[in-house]
N, C-alpha and C positions, 0 to 999 in steps of 0.2 A: 498428519503430518504435525510438528508443532513449532512454529519458527516466525519473525517478524523478519517480512518481505520488503523491500523498498528496492522497485525497479520500474523501468516503461513502461512494460504492457505485464497484466496475470491474467490467467485463464482457471480459476477454480473450477476442479473439477470430483472430488473426494474431500473427505474428512477434514479440515484444516482448523486447526487453532492458533490465533495470534494476531498480530496489526499488521494489517496489507497497507503500503504505500503507492502510491502509482502516479506516476505524470502523464502519463496519459488515460487509459483507462485500467479496467477490471469486469470480469465477463466472469459470471457465477451462471454456470453450466445447468443443466435439470438435476445432477448426481449431486452437488455441493452442497457439503454440511458444512458450516463456515459459524466459527465464535471467534469475535475478536472486535477490534475498530478498524475501517477503514476509511481512505484518506483518497479519493480520487477525482480526472477532471471530468473522467465519462463513466458512468456504471449503467452494466447492463446485465438482468438477473432473468433468467429461462423459469418458466414456469415447472414449478416442483423444486427448487432451490429450497435451502432450509438455513434461516440465517438469525443469528443474536448478535446485539453490539451496537456500536453508534456508527453512524454513515456521516460524510463530509465531503460533499461532489461538486464540484465547479472548479474553474480557474483559480479562485480565492483559495480552495482548500488545498492544496499543491504547492501553492505561490510557497517557494523558498524551499522546497524538498519538503513541507510541513512540519520543518522544525521554527522552534521561535526564534527571533533575528539575536545574534550574536551581539553582545556587548564590547565595545573597543577592547580590542587586546585578548580578548577570551579565545579560545582554540577550541574545537571538537574533539573529543578524546578518541584517539585512536586513530586522527587521519592528521598527518602533519600538514603545519601550517593553514589547521581549522578546513582545509578542502572539503569540500562534499563528495559523495559516492557517484560515481558514473552510474545514469540508470543505462539494465540492461530486462531486455526480453524474455519474459521466460514463463512457461507453462507453471502453474502449481497444484500437484494433484494430491 
């Protein structure tokens, strides 16, 4: 799978490329082969998982959904009024 994912909880079990951002936790199972950058409040990595990229872990890593602060009057592209997307837990395989 190749995608950028932002949601509440993420479980990686297969080959994944892209940036992952989780308001809660990211779990990398032993079968995970991940390439990309991740941001999460918590991270668990099972023995055997493979990872290549940058990691930011802790409450500060995902404060504000991992986005830089908006300037007054600035809107997020694709979101009316700049409203952030609602996090939804889903496994990533």
